[in-house]
N, C-alpha and C positions, 0 to 999 in steps of 0.2 A: 504494500500500500504506500502511496506517495506520502511524503512528509507534509504535515499541516502547514498551510500558509500563515495562519495566526497561531501563535504558541499560547498554551495555557500555563499559568503559574499561580502561586499563592503569594500573599504579601509577607508572611512570616510566622506569626504565632499560631499555636494550636492549643485547644483546651488541655490543661494539665491532667493526665489520668489520675483518678482518685488514689489508685494504689501507689503511684509515685509520690504524691503529696503525703500519704499516710506513712510510708517507710522509705524516705529518700536515701539513696546511696549511689555510689558510682555505677554499679552493675544495673541497678534499677533505671538509672538515667539512660544508660546505653540501650537497655531493652525498650524503654519508652520511645527513644529517638528512632529506633528501628521500626517500631509500630507506626509512628507518624509518617516516616518516609515510605513504608510499604503501603499505607493507606492511600497516599497520593499516587504512588506508582501503579497500584492496582486499579485505581480510578482512571488512569491514563494521563495524569498531569505531566506536561513536557519538561518543566523546570521546577524541581522540588526544593523544599526548604525543611530544615530540621525541627520546626515548630517552636524554636527559641526556648525549649524546656530547660536548658542548662542555666538560664538566667532568671527564672521565675522567683519572685521574692514574696513569701507569704505575708511579710510585714507591710508590703506595699502592693496589694493586689490591684489598686487603681491604675497603676502604670505597668503592671506585668513585668517588673524588673528592668524596664527599658531605660531607666535613669540610674538607680542605685548600682546596678551591676557594673556600669561603666565608670562612674565617678568615685564611688567609695574606695576602690583599690588605688586610685591615683594619688601620688605624693603631692603634698600641698593642699590636700582637702582633709578637713577635720570632720569626723562623723558626729561628734558630740555637739549638740546645739544648745547654746545658752538661752535663757528665757528672753533676754532683751533682743537677741538675734532672731529668735522665733517671732517675736512681735513685729520687728522691723520687716522681716520677710513676708509676713502675712498681709502687710499693707502694700507690697510692691505691685506695680501694674503688670497685668498679664499672668499672674500666678494665683488667681483667685480659686483655681481648682485644687490647690494645695495650700495647707496652712503651715507645713513644716518643710524646710529645705532638705535635700538629700545630704547636704554637707556645707561646710563653710570653707571658702578658699582663703587661706591665710598666708600662703607663700606661692612661689612659682610652681605651676602645674608640671608634673612629670608622670611617667608611665606607672611608677610604683609597682604593684604586683599584677596589674592588668595584663592578661595574656590571651588575646583573641585567637591566635593560631591553634591553640589546643582544642577548643570546642569545634572549630571549623574542621580541623583534620579528623576529629572523631566522627563527625557526621558524614564527611565526604567518603570515608571508608565504608560506611553503611549504605550509601546511596548507589543505585544502579542506573540512575538517569542523571542528566545534567543537574548540577547542584548550585543553589544560591545561598549565600551567607549574608545575614543582615546585621546592621549596627545602627545605633542612634546617632544622629548628626550633631555637629558642634553648636549649631544655633540653639537647639532645644536644650542640650546639656548646659550650655552657658546660662540660659534663661532660668533654669530651675535652681541653680546654685546661689548661695548667698555669698557674694563676692566682697571680701574685705582686703583684697590685695591689688588686683588690676583696677578695680573701680570703674570699669568700662566694659560693657558686654561684648563689644567687638574685639577688644584685646583678649578677653578671656576666651572667646570662641576661637580665635586664631591659635591660642596656646593649646586648647583642647584638640583642635584640628591637627596640630603638629604631633601630638601624642597618638591620635588615631591613625594618622598617615603612616607612622612607623610600624604600627600593627598591621595595617591593611596591606602594605607591600609584601608581607610575609604570608598572606592568606592563600590557600590552595582551594579555589572555588571557580566555577564557570561564570558566575555573576556575583558581584559584590554590590549590595544595595544599601544605601544610606537613607535613613528615615528622618523626616522633619515634620512633626505634627503640631508645632507651635507657630511656625512662620505664617501659615494661611490666615491666622488671626492678627498678624502684625506685618502686613505687606510693606510698610514703610521702612522696615529693617532689611529689605531684600539685598541691598548692595553689600553690606558686610556679611550677611548670611551666605550670599553666593561666593564671595571671596574665600570665606573659611571652608565651606564645603568643597570647593574646587581643589583646595589643598589636599583634601582626603581623596577625592576622585582621581586626581593625577597620580596617586600612589597605587591605584589598582594595577596589579600585574598585567602586562601586555596580553597575555593569553586569556585574560578574563574580560568581561564586560562590566562597565560601571553603570549603576542604575540609581535613581533617586525616587523615593516614595514620599508623596505628600497627601495629607488628609486633614479634615477639620476636627480631628480628635476621636478617640474611641475609648472612653473612660467609663467602663461599666455599661457600654452601649449608648453613651451620650456623646453628642457633638458639643464640644466646649469652645470651639472657635467659630466666629462668624465672619463672613466675608465672601468674596467671589474669586474665581480663578482668573478673571480678567485683570485683577490688580496684581497678579503674580507672573504675567507673561514676560516681563523684562527679566525676572529672576530665572524663569525656566529657560529662556533663550541664552542666558549667561552660563548655564551649566555645561561642564565638560563631561557629559555623560552620553552613554550609548542610547539609553532610553529612560523615560519617566513612567512611574506607576501611579495612576491618579484615581482619586475617589470620584466616581461618576454616577453610580447606581443610586446613591442617596441624594443626588443633586437633580436639579431640573434638567430635562433633556435639552432644553433650549440653550443651556450653557455650553454645550458641546461646540458650538460655532466659534467660540473664542480660541479653540485650539487650531483653527486654520492658520493662526499667526505663529504657531510653534515652528522653530527651525526645522527644515525638512530632513536634516541629518540626525535629528533626535527622534528615535522611535517612540511611538505613542502607546502607552499601556492603558487600556480601558477597563475601569471598574464596572463589572456587570452583575456582581453579587452584593446585595446589601447586608452587611454583617450586623447592622443595628436592628434588623428584623429577624424574628425566629422562624418565620415562614420560609420554607425551602422553595426557591425559584423553580419554575418549570424550564426544561430545555427550550421550549418554544419562546418563553419570555427572554431568555438569554440570547437566542438567535435573533430575535427582533431587535434587541439592544445593539447587537453587533451590526446588523443591517442598517439601523438608524445612524450609527456612527459613521459607517462607510459612505452612506449617502451624503452625509454632512461634510465629511473630511476628505472623501475620495478613496477609491479602492486601493488597498495596499498601505494606507496610512496607519491603520491599527496593526501593531506588531504583536502585542500581547493582550490577552483578556485574563481577568483575575478578580478576586474579591476587592471591595473598597479598602479593606484594612485586614488586620489579623483576626483570627477566630477565637482568641483566648477567652472571651467572655461568654461564649456559647457552650451549650452542652455538646458532647462529642457526636451524638447522633445527628444533631443539626449541622455541625461543621462537616461531617462526612457526607451528608445528603447534599449540601451546597457544593462540595468538591465534585461529587459525581455529576450534578446538574451542570456545572461549569463545562466539563468536558463534553457531555452530551449536547449541550447547547452549541458549542463551537463546532462539533461534528455535524450537527443538523444544519447549521448555516453553511458549512463548506460542502455539504452533500457527501460526507464520508460514510 
C-alpha cells in the first residue's frame, strides 16, 4: 500500500495508567511506555510519541509535569518558595492559572541534573515506527518561574533556551517538538519568544525534524489563554522549524484562513481531534475537517493531522478511541 500523503501523529501526553501511578518504578515506567507506543502503532499512527509518562508529577497534575520536570533539576533554580515570593508570584500577569511558582531563579541558569537524552533513548528503543520526542519551550518555562536574578523574561528565556539546546542536540529522535502553551495568550511577546525558541530549534540534529506545538492551554480540559492565531502569524513565520502542530478542532473553522499566510516551507499540522471533549470523533467528522482545511489552504498544505493537544486529562479508553478515529478519518479522506 502506498504511503499516506498526510501523516498522523499525536501531540505528546497520554493518560497515566493507574497501575503506574499506584506503584511507580523504572520497570513499570518502561512497561507503560511500551503500552503507549504499541497502542499508537496498533492504531496505525505514523509518528508516535512516548506519552510523556516519565515526567508526570503527581504534585502538579494541572501541568502534567511539563514545567517542574524541566526547571526543578536546573542549577540556579531554588525549589523552596518563601511566603513573600509566593504572594508576589500570584499577582504576576499571565500566571493566574497558578498560585505557586515551580521555582525561584536566584542565580545563572544551568543544566544541573536535567538529562533529556535518557528518556528519549529509552522510548526510541521501544518504538517500531518513527518517533517524536517533546519538550516544553523556553517562553513558557520562563513565564512560570519567579525570577529574582535576570529580572527580565526575555533574558531568562534565552538562558533556558541555551540549556535546552545543549540537551536537544544530543537527542536521538525522528522529530523533536517544542511546546509553547502560554504564548497564544501573550502574542505581544512573540519577538523574544521566537528568538529563544529558535535557539532550541537550531540545535535539533540534522537527521531529525524540528516541530513547534502551540495551543490555548489544556489544564484539566480548560482553555486558559484567549486570543487568535492571526496575532501569532509573525511568530510562526519566524520559526526555524520543519512544521507546526496547531490547535484547530476546538477553534472556529473560519480561523483556518489565517494560515494561508504561513510560510510555504513550514509544514502545517492540523488539529482534528478535540481533546477538551470526551466524545470520540467519528472518522467521517475527521475526514470532513481535513477536507475543509485543504479546500481553504490548498491540496498538499496539510502535512500532519493530530489531536489539538495531549491526552493526559482523558480516560485511557477515550484517548484510545480518539487515536483510532484519527487514523480512520485520515484513511477515509485519502481513500485508503
